[in-house]
C-alpha positions, 0 to 999 in steps of 0.5 A: 499498500505505501509503495503505491501510494508513493508511486502516486504521488511521484506521479502527481509530482510527475505531470506538475514538473513536467518531468517524463519519470520520476521514481525511487530506487534502492541501494542497488538500482531495483525500482521500488515507486514510480511515477509510471512503470518504465523500466529503469534505463541499464546504466542505472547501476553504472551510475549509482556505483559511480556516485553519479549525480547524472546521466545522459542515456539514449532510448532505444524505443525512440531515439531520443536522448534523456536527462538523468539526474540523481539524487541519493538517499541516506540512512544512517549515513548510508547509502538507501537508494536515489531519487531519479528524475528523467527529462527527455531532451527530444524537444530541446533537440527539436528546436535546435533542428530548426534554429540548424536549418535557418541560414543564419541558425546555429550549429549546436550540440551537446557531447557526452564523457565519452566524446559521442554527439548526444543531440545536435542541430545537425542531424548527420551529427548525432552520436558522432565521435567529437575527434577521432576514434580508433577501431578498437575505440568505436567498437568499446562505444558500440559495446557499451550500449549506450547509443541505439544506433551505430557511433557514427563518423568522425567530426575531428572537430577542434580542428573544423572549429579552429578552421572556421574560426569558432568557438568552442565552449567547454562547461567545468564538470569533471575533468575537463572534457569539451561538452558543448561547441556552437557555430554562426553561419 
């Protein structure tokens, strides 16, 4: 009864917040309550082990990118689980694509920690590698199960940006991985 009441409360919050899904998982990643009965992403267990506060995952059924925010739950100083909020980024990406189609539009992309483009205003860039991936790296990326389709071509982005006098904007997240790039035509 408590699990059902919690799931109903999460469903109400989910609707009001405009998120895609909210769920509570135990320390092993097993869902104990959810706003709707959707399977947790395969990467949840990995994110819990790495104590991540967020991660991106492709929805294999739609190919869209989802952002997952994680907030740890603690009991007596130990990890008891996590609250997970899932945002579908497809509407934002559609806006980027629309802007990118305009003659003076900007080309925007977002890459994950593996330097693979997960959102872009240029559809041909989606799931491409920012720099260069040799065959073994490309095979490892594909085997990771993070991407719903084959990892795309190498963008060789740093050299391309330099050639077009374009800036690469790097967000100060863990490490110094390039995450956001913008190009104006």
